[in-house]
N, C-alpha and C positions, 0 to 999 in steps of 0.2 A: 576882376574875375569873381570877388567873392567867396562863394563854397563852391567854385566849379573847379572840375578837375579835367585835364586832357589825357585823352587814352588813346594808345595806338592798339586798335584791335589784333587780338591773336589770330593767325591762321589757323583753319580748322582742316587741314589736309588730312584727309582719310583715307583709309586702306580698306578694300573691301576682302571678302574671305578667299577670293582668289588671287589677291595680291596686287590687283588695279589700285593705282594711287588716284583718288579722286581730289583736285586742286580746290583751294577755297571757292573758285569761280563757279564751280558745278553747282554749288547749293546757292541760291539768291536769299536766303534767310540773312536776317541780320545779326551781327555777332552779339554775343551775351558776356564776353570777357576779354581782357586786354590787359596791357601794361601801363601804369601811369607815368607820364612824361614830364607833366607840370600840375601845380597845383596852385589855387588862389591863396589869397592871405586868411581866408576864413570869413565866416558871416558876422556882420555886425549885430550885436545884440543890443536890447532896448537901452542899456545903461552906456553904450558906447564903446563897449571893449570888444573885442573880436574873439569868436569862439575858436579854439584850436582845431585844427584839421586832423582827422581820424586815419587819413591816409597819406602815404609820403611817394616821393619819386620813387620809381622801381617797383612798387608793389604790384603784385597781379590781382586784378579784382574781377569778380562776377558783378552784373548791372543787370538792371531791368530792360528788357528786350527793346522797347519802343521809345526809350527816354532820351538817347542822345541825339544831339544835333551833329551832322557830319560837315565837317570841314576840310579842305584840301591845301596843303601847302608844300609846295615844290615837288608835286607828284607823289606825295605821301597823304593818304587818309587818316585823318584824326577824329576822335568823337570827343564833345564837349558835353561833359555829364554833371549835373549837380551831386554834391557829395551824399544827399540825402537818397539817391537814385542807386547808391552801391549797397550790394546786397550781402557782400562778404569780401574779404580779403584772403588770398590763397595763398600757402605758404609752401 
């Protein structure tokens, strides 16, 4: 996997001012944040060593909107993202 991470998208359940809950499916926009569920070993540098990953499993990350590749495993959707496409780790 190199410097790729697997992210489970965070649901964007929203509530209107009148209290109506809009489920994630109401908005077909791609997610921009999620939780890291797996990471690769890191990118191989020119000298043959691996660069350490800056994210870890369990981190909540914000990433570029159109960078992830979508995969489905056992009825669960995951996103495969390059670590360089991660914009921030939310604590």
